Structure formats: C-alpha cells, structure tokens
Steps between C-alpha positions, in 0.01 A plus 500: 500500500166639391279556801126436507260779585421321832871491588525870424194573716646305792830689479350846448254482789740531799702776334190701405354456847824610669513818290126573511466484121124474434498341152757323283452391140718292265496596132716422200622156402404338833145633477470373145646157587787565260782519752834332439777426747670827408180711536480762768179542698314824439315634805259794527390628839231740611595715800248780426445721796804384697779723621799620305708281732302196378579598143875514562491181706341334197811555291740421785437228753179364344665463156807322641298268724257416222786421265658275762169329579431403139867432422466665159581830342194723529359822365274705722263783405262700713151544351418847636814637335399341170152651524644843581742487204279336241536806276823326386414235242737236642349544848149475355592180315654345811192587707274347233709184497484465879123557504449249219723215611587564862441215746436601859739301719436682828232716653484614859 
C-alpha cells in the first residue's frame, strides 16, 4: 500500500519524539508523489549538534522502530554526514536531491 504524506507524518512523529530526533524529511519517490507499492521510503534526518550516542542510536533503535512504524522498507541518511562528505560527488548529488525535493514530516 502506498502511504499518504499525512499517514507518514502520523507514524513518524511518535518515533522521532521518543528518540529526540529534531527534524525528519522524506525524499525520493514518496516526496515526488511517484511511489509504488514496492517503493521504499527515503528518510533524511538532521541531528546536528547531538551526541555521538544519538548518531549511533539513529542507525539502531530509531531505524528499526521507524521501519516498523511505517511498515515499509526504508532508507535513512543523516544530513550532517552528507554535508561533511560532500566532496564526494555522489554525496553532493544526494544532498542536492534532499534539499530540492525533501518534504519535512516532523520537526520538534
């Protein structure tokens, strides 16, 4: 089932609040309204200034709980890491895509 952006927002909110994630964006096919039933959901988060523990939690518990909440396969990227590694063309392209088409689905 293809979720609406409102459904995604509703499901992201409690997980982001629980893990103190300040901002969550959706990008990719869901942001462009091109998602199909087989599409994953691409998420980008901004945890700038948070602890190293918060970073590792992002790719552990937060990732798993977010995946369960939306009941879809997901991809997750952290914006600060993309900014810091934008000397690599593929990272720069991904960052540009997120900035261009990203839809904010949660902000604390």
